[in-house]
C-alpha positions in Angstrom: 98.4 101.0 52.9 96.6 103.7 51.2 99.0 103.7 48.5 98.6 100.1 48.0 94.9 100.5 47.7 95.3 103.2 45.2 97.6 101.2 43.2 95.2 98.3 43.3 92.4 100.6 42.2 94.4 101.9 39.3 95.4 98.5 38.4 91.7 97.4 38.5 90.7 100.4 36.4 93.3 99.7 33.9 92.0 96.2 33.5 88.4 97.3 33.3 88.9 99.6 30.4 89.8 96.9 27.8 86.8 95.0 29.1 84.5 98.0 28.4 86.0 98.3 24.9 85.4 94.6 24.3 81.8 94.9 25.5 81.3 97.9 23.2 82.6 95.9 20.3 80.5 92.8 21.2 77.3 94.8 21.5 76.7 95.2 17.7 77.5 91.6 17.2 75.1 90.6 19.8 72.5 92.9 18.2 73.2 91.3 14.8 73.0 87.9 16.3 69.8 88.8 18.0 68.4 90.1 14.7 69.5 87.0 12.9 68.0 84.9 15.6 64.8 86.9 15.5 64.7 86.7 11.8 65.3 83.0 11.9 62.6 82.7 14.5 60.2 84.6 12.3 61.1 82.5 9.4 60.8 79.4 11.4 57.5 80.6 12.7 56.3 81.5 9.2 57.5 78.1 8.0 55.8 76.4 10.9 52.7 78.3 10.1 52.9 77.3 6.5 53.6 73.8 7.5 50.7 73.8 10.0 48.4 75.3 7.3 49.5 72.6 4.9 49.1 70.0 7.5 45.6 71.3 8.4 44.7 71.3 4.7 46.0 67.8 4.4 44.2 66.7 7.5 41.0 68.4 6.2 41.5 66.6 2.9 42.1 63.3 4.7 39.0 63.9 6.8 37.0 64.6 3.6 38.4 61.5 2.0 37.7 59.5 5.1 34.1 60.8 5.1 33.8 60.0 1.4 35.3 56.6 1.9 33.1 56.0 4.9 30.0 56.9 2.9 31.1 54.8 0.0 31.8 51.9 2.4 28.4 52.4 4.0 26.8 52.4 0.5 28.7 49.2 -0.3 27.7 47.6 2.9 24.1 48.6 2.2 24.4 47.1 -1.3 25.9 44.0 0.2 23.0 43.7 2.7 20.5 44.1 -0.1 22.3 41.5 -2.2 22.4 39.2 0.8 18.7 39.7 1.4 17.9 39.0 -2.3 20.2 36.0 -2.2 18.5 34.7 1.0 15.1 35.3 -0.6 16.2 33.4 -3.7 17.7 30.6 -1.7 14.4 30.4 0.3 12.4 30.2 -3.0 14.7 27.5 -4.3 14.4 25.6 -1.0 10.6 26.0 -1.1 10.5 24.8 -4.7 12.8 21.9 -3.9 10.8 20.9 -0.8 7.6 21.2 -2.9 9.0 19.0 -5.6 10.2 16.4 -3.1 6.8 16.5 -1.4 5.1 16.1 -4.8 7.4 13.2 -5.7 6.7 11.7 -2.2 3.0 12.2 -2.7 3.2 10.5 -6.1 5.0 7.6 -4.6 2.5 7.4 -1.8 -0.3 7.5 -4.3 1.2 4.6 -6.1 1.5 2.7 -2.9 -2.1 3.4 -1.9 -3.4 2.3 -5.3 -1.4 -0.9 -5.1 -2.6 -1.6 -1.6 -6.2 -1.0 -2.7 -5.6 -3.6 -5.5 -4.7 -6.2 -2.9 -7.6 -5.3 -0.7 -10.0 -5.6 -3.7 -8.5 -9.1 -4.5 -9.0 -10.1 -0.9 -12.6 -9.0 -0.9 -13.3 -10.8 -4.2 -11.6 -14.0 -2.9 -13.6 -13.8 0.3 -16.9 -13.4 -1.7 -16.4 -16.2 -4.2 -14.2 -18.6 -2.3 -13.9 -20.0 1.3 -10.1 -19.9 1.1 -9.4 -17.8 4.2 -5.6 -18.3 3.8 -5.5 -16.6 0.4 -7.6 -13.7 1.8 -5.3 -13.4 4.8 -2.2 -13.4 2.6 -3.7 -10.6 0.4 -4.5 -8.5 3.5 -1.0 -9.0 4.9 0.5 -7.8 1.6 -1.6 -4.6 1.6 -0.5 -4.0 5.2 3.2 -4.4 4.2 2.8 -1.7 1.6 1.1 0.7 3.9 3.6 0.4 6.8 6.0 2.9 5.2 3.5 5.7 5.0 3.5 7.9 8.2 -0.1 9.0 8.2 -2.7 8.7 11.0 -5.4 7.8 8.5 -3.3 5.1 7.0 -2.5 3.8 10.5 -6.3 3.5 11.1 -6.6 1.5 7.9 -3.8 -0.8 9.1 -5.6 -1.3 12.4 -8.8 -2.3 10.5 -6.8 -4.7 8.3 -5.3 -6.3 11.5 -8.8 -6.8 12.9 -10.1 -8.4 9.6 -7.1 -10.8 9.6 -7.9 -11.8 13.2 -11.5 -12.5 12.2 -10.5 -14.6 9.3 -8.0 -16.6 11.5 -10.7 -17.3 14.0 -13.0 -18.7 11.4 -13.0 -22.6 11.0 -11.2 -23.7 7.9 -13.2 -25.8 5.4 -11.2 -27.9 2.9 -13.0 -26.7 -0.1 -10.6 -28.3 -2.6 -10.9 -31.6 -0.8 -14.7 -31.5 -0.8 -14.9 -30.6 -4.5 -12.5 -33.5 -5.4 -14.6 -36.0 -3.4 -17.7 -34.9 -5.2 -15.9 -35.2 -8.6 -15.0 -38.7 -7.6 -18.7 -39.4 -6.7 -19.8 -38.1 -10.1 -17.5 -40.6 -11.8 -18.8 -43.5 -9.7 -22.4 -42.8 -10.8 -21.7 -44.4 -14.2 -20.8 -47.8 -12.6 -24.0 -48.1 -10.5 -26.1 -51.2 -11.5 -29.9 -50.8 -12.2 -32.4 -52.8 -10.1 -33.7 -56.0 -11.8 -37.3 -55.8 -12.9 -39.9 -58.7 -12.6 -41.3 -59.9 -15.8 -44.5 -61.7 -16.7 -43.7 -65.1 -18.3 -45.8 -66.8 -20.8 -46.3 -70.6 -19.9 -44.7 -73.1 -22.3 -47.9 -75.0 -22.7 -49.7 -72.0 -24.1 -48.0 -72.5 -27.5 -50.3 -74.2 -30.1 -49.8 -78.0 -30.5 -48.4 -79.3 -33.7 -50.0 -82.8 -33.3 -53.6 -81.5 -33.5 -55.5 -83.1 -36.3 -59.1 -81.8 -36.3 -61.5 -84.0 -38.1 -63.8 -81.4 -39.1 -64.4 -77.7 -38.8 -66.2 -78.2 -35.6 -63.3 -79.9 -34.1 -60.9 -77.2 -35.4 -63.1 -74.5 -33.9 -63.1 -76.3 -30.6 -59.4 -76.7 -30.7 -58.9 -73.0 -31.4 -61.1 -72.0 -28.5 -59.1 -74.3 -26.2 -55.9 -72.8 -27.5 -57.2 -69.2 -26.8 -58.2 -70.2 -23.3 -54.7 -71.4 -22.7 -53.1 -68.2 -24.1 -55.0 -65.9 -21.7 -53.7 -66.7 -18.2 -54.8 -64.7 -15.2 -52.1 -64.8 -12.5 -52.0 -63.0 -9.1 -48.6 -61.8 -7.8 -48.2 -59.7 -4.6 -44.6 -58.7 -5.3 -43.7 -55.1 -6.2 -43.1 -55.5 -9.9 -41.2 -52.7 -11.6 -40.9 -52.2 -15.3 -37.6 -52.3 -17.1 -35.8 -49.0 -17.6 -34.9 -47.9 -21.1 -31.2 -46.9 -21.7 -32.3 -43.3 -22.4 -34.1 -43.2 -19.1 -31.1 -44.7 -17.3 -28.8 -42.0 -18.8 -31.2 -39.3 -17.7 -31.3 -40.7 -14.2 -27.5 -40.8 -13.9 -27.2 -37.3 -15.3 -29.8 -36.1 -12.7 -27.6 -37.5 -9.9 -24.5 -35.8 -11.3 -26.4 -32.5 -11.5 -27.3 -32.9 -7.8 -23.6 -33.5 -7.0 -22.6 -30.5 -9.0 -25.2 -28.4 -7.2 -23.6 -29.5 -4.0 -20.2 -28.3 -5.3 -21.8 -24.9 -6.2 -23.2 -24.7 -2.6 -19.7 -25.3 -1.2 -18.3 -22.4 -3.2 -21.2 -20.2 -2.1 -20.9 -21.4 1.5 -24.6 -22.4 1.4 -25.1 -25.3 3.9 -28.8 -25.7 3.1 -28.4 -26.2 -0.6 -25.4 -28.5 0.1 -27.3 -30.8 2.4 -30.4 -30.8 0.2 -28.4 -31.7 -3.0 -26.6 -34.6 -1.4 -29.9 -36.0 0.1 -31.6 -35.7 -3.3 -28.7 -37.7 -4.9 -29.0 -40.4 -2.2 -32.8 -40.7 -2.7 -32.3 -41.2 -6.5 -29.6 -43.8 -5.9 -31.7 -45.8 -3.4 -34.8 -45.6 -5.6 -33.4 -46.6 -8.9 -30.2 -48.6 -8.4 -29.3 -51.9 -6.8 -28.6 -51.0 -3.1 -27.1 -54.5 -2.5 -24.3 -53.9 -5.1 -20.9 -53.1 -3.7 -20.5 -50.0 -5.9 -23.8 -48.6 -4.8 -23.1 -49.2 -1.1 -19.6 -47.6 -1.4 -21.1 -44.5 -3.1 -23.9 -44.2 -0.5 -21.4 -44.3 2.4 -19.2 -41.8 0.6 -22.1 -39.3 0.2 -23.3 -39.9 3.8 -19.8 -39.0 5.0 -19.9 -35.8 2.9 -23.2 -34.9 4.6 -21.4 -34.8 7.9 -19.3 -31.8 6.7 -20.5 -28.5 8.0 -19.9 -25.4 6.0 -19.3 -22.0 7.5 -22.6 -20.3 8.1 -21.2 -16.8 7.8 -18.1 -15.4 6.2 -16.3 -12.5 8.0 -16.7 -9.2 6.3 -13.4 -7.5 5.1 -14.9 -4.5 3.3 -14.2 -1.9 6.0 -10.5 -1.5 5.3 -11.1 -1.0 1.5 -13.7 1.6 2.2 -11.3 3.6 4.5 -8.5 3.4 2.0 -10.8 4.6 -0.9 -11.7 7.6 1.2 -8.0 8.5 1.6 -7.4 8.1 -2.1 -10.5 10.1 -3.0 -9.5 13.0 -0.6 -6.1 13.3 -2.3 -7.7 13.4 -5.8 -10.1 16.2 -4.9 -7.3 18.5 -3.8 -7.8 18.4 -0.1 -4.8 19.1 2.1 -2.5 16.2 2.5 -1.0 15.4 5.8 
């Protein structure tokens, strides 16, 4: 058994020697490999260092470029903001100018409407002063109100309220047929020419007052006596209790008829002036002249007298409603615009 162990040991030692030789041969190789590996590691480290330095430089450059780009972008944004502000300012100026131009155009149009409405109100006032035709005055006031309804202004609204009140007053006033009355008085003036004059009583000379042709005086005494007798017959004193009126000359008749026509024309003027006193007085004066100078029993005279008496029953309006307030208010609005006061 010992021998076996010895042989095993020898055998094991014989096997270990080549291994030692192999290890001794591999050691330089390992050292070389380690050197190569270390060299490669150093190169790799140096390369990585160079790469890292390059990367760091690149990153630094990128950061600088980023900062420069950011600054430039910020400047561009600031410029854009400034341009936007300028553009907004310009747009606001254009809007203001456009709005101002539109307002001025609107004001010019409104001024034209106000002036036209004032013209209608002036016509209504003139018609109301010189004529009793309330319908025409109402139509003119309504036309002015139609023009003013498109203007949104509190002052104009007050003018329209005044116009409405004036229209109501005119509508409540009794209507007088002015044209009809004037036509009837024209017809009466034409009838004056056909009126017959009253017959006048005349003194008649008796037929026996004429000298006789058969007288044959014997002597101058008889002739004298005959002449005295003839003179006594020529002078006749006669008493007459009747109201004897002298004959009227054609000139006087023409003057009388013209006087009646003037009274009727004065009545027409009174109708236009709405003067009841003058109207009644003129008609009564015409009736007095007709009754005093013309034949009251004639049919023409009676017809004219009845016609004038019927006209006397017509009552004119004692007062005409005033429509001046709306015109005054509108003139104040127009004058305020012309003096440069602030418009609504």
